[in-house]
C-alpha positions in Angstrom: 75.5 30.8 175.1 78.1 30.0 177.5 78.7 33.1 180.1 82.4 33.6 180.9 81.8 35.0 184.3 80.0 31.8 185.6 83.8 29.9 184.6 86.2 29.2 187.8 88.4 31.6 188.6 91.2 29.9 187.7 90.5 29.1 184.1 90.5 32.8 183.7 93.5 33.8 186.0 96.7 35.0 183.9 99.9 33.1 184.2 102.9 35.2 183.2 104.9 32.6 183.9 103.6 30.0 182.0 103.3 32.3 178.4 106.8 33.4 178.9 108.8 30.8 177.0 106.3 31.3 174.1 106.1 35.1 174.1 110.0 35.1 173.7 109.9 32.6 171.1 107.4 34.7 169.3 109.4 37.7 169.6 112.9 36.3 168.6 110.8 34.7 165.6 109.4 38.4 164.7 112.9 39.6 164.9 114.1 37.4 162.7 111.3 37.0 160.2 111.3 41.0 159.5 115.0 42.1 158.6 114.9 38.6 156.7 112.0 39.8 154.8 113.0 43.5 154.7 116.3 42.6 153.1 115.4 40.3 150.2 114.6 41.2 147.0 111.5 40.5 145.7 111.4 38.4 142.5 115.2 37.3 142.3 117.9 35.3 144.9 119.8 37.9 146.6 123.5 37.3 145.8 124.2 35.5 149.5 120.8 33.4 148.7 122.8 32.4 144.9 126.2 32.1 146.6 124.5 29.7 149.3 122.3 27.6 146.8 125.3 27.8 144.2 127.9 26.8 146.8 129.5 24.2 145.0 130.6 26.6 142.0 134.3 26.6 141.6 133.8 29.4 138.7 133.8 33.3 139.0 130.3 34.8 139.2 128.5 37.9 137.9 127.9 40.5 139.9 124.5 39.0 141.2 126.4 36.2 142.2 125.2 33.8 139.7 127.8 31.1 138.3 129.7 32.4 135.0 131.1 29.0 133.7 133.9 30.0 131.6 133.8 30.5 127.8 136.5 27.9 127.1 134.3 25.5 129.2 131.5 26.1 127.2 133.1 25.4 124.0 133.8 22.2 125.1 130.2 21.4 125.8 129.7 22.1 122.7 130.9 19.2 121.4 129.0 16.9 123.9 125.6 14.9 123.1 122.6 14.3 126.1 123.8 10.9 126.2 127.4 12.1 127.7 126.0 14.2 130.3 123.9 11.0 131.5 126.7 10.6 134.2 125.2 13.3 136.3 122.5 10.8 137.4 125.1 9.0 139.4 126.2 12.4 141.4 122.8 12.7 143.0 121.2 14.4 139.5 118.9 12.1 138.0 116.2 14.9 136.7 118.4 17.1 134.2 117.2 16.2 131.1 114.0 17.4 129.5 112.7 15.7 126.2 109.4 16.4 124.1 110.2 19.6 123.4 110.0 21.2 119.7 113.0 22.2 118.3 113.6 25.2 116.4 116.7 24.1 114.3 117.7 20.7 114.9 121.1 20.4 113.8 122.2 23.4 115.6 123.4 22.9 119.4 122.3 25.4 122.1 125.2 26.1 124.9 125.2 28.4 127.9 124.3 30.0 131.0 121.0 30.0 132.3 119.2 32.9 133.3 116.2 31.8 134.6 112.2 33.1 134.6 109.2 32.1 136.7 105.6 32.6 135.3 102.5 31.8 136.8 98.7 32.2 136.0 97.7 35.6 136.2 96.3 36.6 139.7 95.2 40.4 140.2 95.7 41.1 143.6 99.5 39.3 143.4 100.1 41.1 139.9 99.3 44.7 141.5 101.0 44.1 144.2 104.1 43.3 142.0 103.6 46.3 140.0 103.1 48.8 142.9 106.6 47.3 144.2 108.3 47.3 141.1 107.2 51.4 140.7 108.2 51.9 144.1 111.6 51.1 143.7 112.0 53.3 140.5 111.5 50.4 137.9 109.5 50.4 134.4 107.1 48.3 133.7 107.4 44.8 135.6 106.7 41.7 132.6 108.7 39.2 131.3 111.1 41.8 129.3 112.5 42.5 132.7 114.2 39.6 132.5 114.8 39.3 128.9 116.8 43.0 129.2 118.8 41.3 132.2 120.3 38.7 129.3 124.3 38.6 128.8 126.2 37.4 126.3 126.2 33.2 126.3 123.2 33.2 128.5 120.1 31.4 127.6 116.7 32.6 128.7 115.1 29.6 130.5 111.5 29.8 130.8 109.2 28.2 133.0 105.3 29.1 132.2 104.0 25.8 133.3 104.0 24.0 129.8 101.0 26.4 129.1 100.5 27.1 125.4 96.9 29.0 126.3 99.2 31.6 127.8 100.0 32.6 124.1 103.7 33.0 123.1 106.5 34.2 125.7 108.3 35.4 122.4 108.0 36.4 119.0 110.3 37.5 116.3 111.1 40.7 117.7 112.1 39.6 121.1 113.6 36.2 119.8 115.9 38.4 117.7 117.0 40.6 120.7 117.9 37.2 122.5 119.8 36.0 119.9 121.8 39.2 119.4 122.3 39.3 122.8 123.5 36.5 124.1 125.0 34.8 120.9 122.9 31.6 122.4 119.1 31.0 122.2 116.1 29.9 124.8 114.0 27.1 126.2 110.5 27.6 127.2 108.8 25.5 129.0 105.4 27.1 126.7 104.9 28.4 123.5 106.6 31.1 121.4 105.0 33.0 118.3 105.9 34.6 114.9 107.1 30.7 114.4 108.4 31.4 110.8 110.0 34.7 111.5 112.3 33.4 114.7 112.8 30.3 112.0 114.9 32.5 110.1 117.4 33.3 112.6 120.2 31.4 113.3 119.8 30.5 116.8 118.6 27.8 118.9 115.4 27.4 120.8 113.4 24.4 122.4 109.3 25.1 123.2 106.6 23.0 123.3 104.5 24.5 120.9 103.9 27.5 118.8 100.7 29.7 118.6 99.4 33.2 117.2 98.3 35.1 120.1 100.9 37.0 122.4 101.8 36.5 125.5 98.6 36.7 128.2 97.1 35.8 131.7 100.5 35.3 133.4 102.5 37.3 136.0 105.8 37.1 137.0 106.7 35.5 140.1 110.5 35.1 139.9 113.4 36.0 138.4 116.9 34.1 138.7 115.4 31.5 141.0 115.2 27.8 140.7 112.0 26.8 137.9 111.0 23.8 136.7 111.2 22.9 133.0 109.4 19.3 132.0 111.1 17.1 135.2 114.2 19.1 135.6 115.2 21.3 137.9 117.6 24.4 137.0 119.2 26.8 138.6 120.5 30.3 137.3 124.1 30.0 135.8 123.3 26.1 135.0 124.7 25.2 131.9 122.1 24.9 129.1 123.0 22.1 126.9 120.3 21.4 123.7 120.7 18.9 121.4 118.4 17.0 118.7 117.5 14.5 121.6 116.4 17.6 124.1 117.8 19.8 126.3 120.1 19.0 129.7 120.9 21.6 132.6 124.3 20.7 134.2 125.4 22.5 137.5 128.3 24.2 136.9 130.7 22.3 139.7 130.3 19.0 137.3 130.6 20.6 134.0 134.2 19.9 133.8 134.3 16.2 134.8 131.3 15.8 132.2 133.6 17.4 129.3 136.9 15.9 130.4 135.2 12.0 130.7 133.4 13.0 127.5 136.9 13.3 125.9 137.9 10.4 126.7 134.6 8.8 125.0 135.3 10.6 122.0 139.0 9.2 121.7 137.3 5.5 122.7 134.5 5.9 119.5 137.4 7.1 117.2 139.4 3.9 118.1 136.5 1.8 117.7 135.7 3.2 114.6 138.8 2.7 113.2 139.1 -0.9 113.9 135.7 -1.6 112.2 137.0 0.1 109.5 139.6 -2.8 109.3 136.7 -5.2 108.7 139.1 -7.9 111.0 136.7 -8.2 113.7 133.2 -8.8 115.2 131.6 -5.8 117.0 131.4 -7.9 120.0 135.3 -8.0 120.1 136.0 -4.4 119.8 132.6 -2.6 121.0 131.6 -2.1 124.1 135.4 -2.6 125.1 138.3 -4.8 124.0 138.8 -8.1 125.7 141.9 -9.1 123.7 145.1 -8.3 126.1 147.1 -7.0 122.5 143.8 -5.0 121.7 143.4 -3.3 125.3 147.4 -2.3 125.3 146.7 -0.7 121.5 144.0 1.2 122.8 145.6 2.4 125.8 148.3 3.7 123.9 145.9 5.7 121.4 144.0 6.9 124.2 148.1 8.5 125.8 149.0 9.4 122.5 145.4 11.7 121.8 145.1 12.7 125.9 149.0 13.2 126.3 150.9 12.1 129.2 149.6 14.3 131.8 146.1 14.0 130.9 146.6 10.1 130.5 147.9 10.1 134.1 145.3 11.8 135.3 142.8 9.7 133.7 144.8 6.4 135.1 144.8 7.4 138.7 141.0 8.4 138.6 140.2 5.0 137.0 142.2 3.5 139.9 140.3 5.5 142.0 137.2 3.9 140.9 137.7 0.7 141.3 
């Protein structure tokens, strides 16, 4: 064993001037860290964080800062299909579609604003600390129902439960009924539900990985209204949720209007295409995807202008020219 008393004095001498810069940095780090931690709300983004990470949102917000895409825009989203949202991939959002989920009512669209919940496998020390902190803030029992009680009309309950079926049904027929009556929309649960027979009787939209008899178990809440993962998609609070027979899309608020505007063009193009097919005069390749004959091109453009109106058609032409 070494004897410190035998080491050269030069190796034991304290040199304040050498340590001063590092000490200063450590002090600054502590000063910056402590206020940030003490001001942060556990389990959810603060309003400031919500504003920061959804800064491109052009619409009003809920009091906590969550983007509130207008109902009028949501109504237009109702007319979209998953294919018509794929254009967001070219805008830097290639991971916003989730497939492979079970669909509660395949003929019913799901549209609304995401309210997110993150669940993780239960760990006793963390769960106990959570419960104590929540109680100190005056809260009642802290659970997944804490998030459910935050739902607003037009919300979609989006739950990251790491795809687990063994964690039990996150909701059963009673909580599904509450979600239905509160939001008018539905849920996306990357995990299990229970009481499927009862839930199927409700006219709400729902997506889930599977159904199982046991209730929720062995999980804990680790985040409400924070980014969550559903399948391969990253979902932020306030994202517009679109679910159809093929799967679920999560659309950032700042691109949703461009998506629905582009879809209007697609719908008109499809309508015109089928009208031409009904004439039984053309091969499919002469009309679809786009006509090449100058007379047919003009006919389509006139039809598009009629359907869009002069002002929107002018905007369409301007965007089309700018993209060339």
